[in-house]
C-alpha positions as CSV (number, residue, x, y, z in Angstrom):
1,X,-0.6,24.6,-3.3
2,X,-4.1,23.3,-2.8
3,X,-5.5,26.5,-4.2
4,X,-3.3,26.3,-7.3
5,X,-4.4,22.7,-7.9
6,X,-8.1,23.5,-7.4
7,X,-7.9,26.4,-9.8
8,X,-6.1,24.2,-12.4
9,X,-8.9,21.5,-12.0
10,X,-11.6,24.2,-12.4
11,X,-9.9,25.5,-15.5
12,X,-9.5,22.0,-17.0
13,X,-13.1,21.0,-16.3
14,X,-14.4,24.2,-17.7
15,X,-12.2,24.0,-20.8
16,X,-13.4,20.4,-21.4
17,X,-17.1,21.4,-20.9
18,X,-16.7,24.5,-23.2
19,X,-15.2,22.3,-26.0
20,X,-17.6,19.4,-25.4
21,X,-20.9,21.4,-25.2
22,X,-19.8,24.2,-27.4
23,X,-20.8,26.9,-24.9
24,X,-18.2,29.6,-24.4
25,X,-19.8,30.7,-21.1
26,X,-17.8,28.0,-19.4
27,X,-14.6,29.8,-20.3
28,X,-15.6,32.7,-17.9
29,X,-15.8,30.4,-14.9
30,X,-12.0,30.2,-14.3
31,X,-11.7,34.0,-14.4
32,X,-14.6,34.4,-12.0
33,X,-13.1,31.8,-9.6
34,X,-9.7,33.6,-9.7
35,X,-11.4,36.9,-9.1
36,X,-13.4,35.4,-6.1
37,X,-10.2,34.0,-4.7
38,X,-8.5,37.4,-4.8
39,X,-11.5,39.1,-3.3
40,X,-11.5,36.6,-0.4
41,X,-7.8,37.2,0.2
42,X,-8.4,41.0,0.3
43,X,-11.3,40.6,2.7
44,X,-9.1,38.5,5.0
45,X,-6.7,41.5,5.5
46,X,-7.4,43.0,9.0
47,X,-7.4,46.6,7.6
48,X,-10.5,48.2,6.3
49,X,-11.5,47.0,2.8
50,X,-11.3,50.2,0.9
51,X,-8.0,51.1,2.5
52,X,-6.6,47.8,1.5
53,X,-7.8,48.2,-2.1
54,X,-6.3,51.7,-2.3
55,X,-3.0,50.3,-0.9
56,X,-2.9,47.5,-3.4
57,X,-3.5,49.8,-6.4
58,X,-1.0,52.4,-5.1
59,X,1.9,49.9,-5.2
60,X,4.2,50.4,-8.2
């Protein structure tokens, strides 16, 4: 729940900054933070990294 709230706050702040300062680069920050979150969650799996990635992408 805390993760969801923090991602929502990051998105809101970045959207506000992108509209206020007229710099679209701020819109990439929420996507990068979500990608970083997923990467950390994959790294926390006790199996080897590449094996975990192959398992995730082999799911249907």
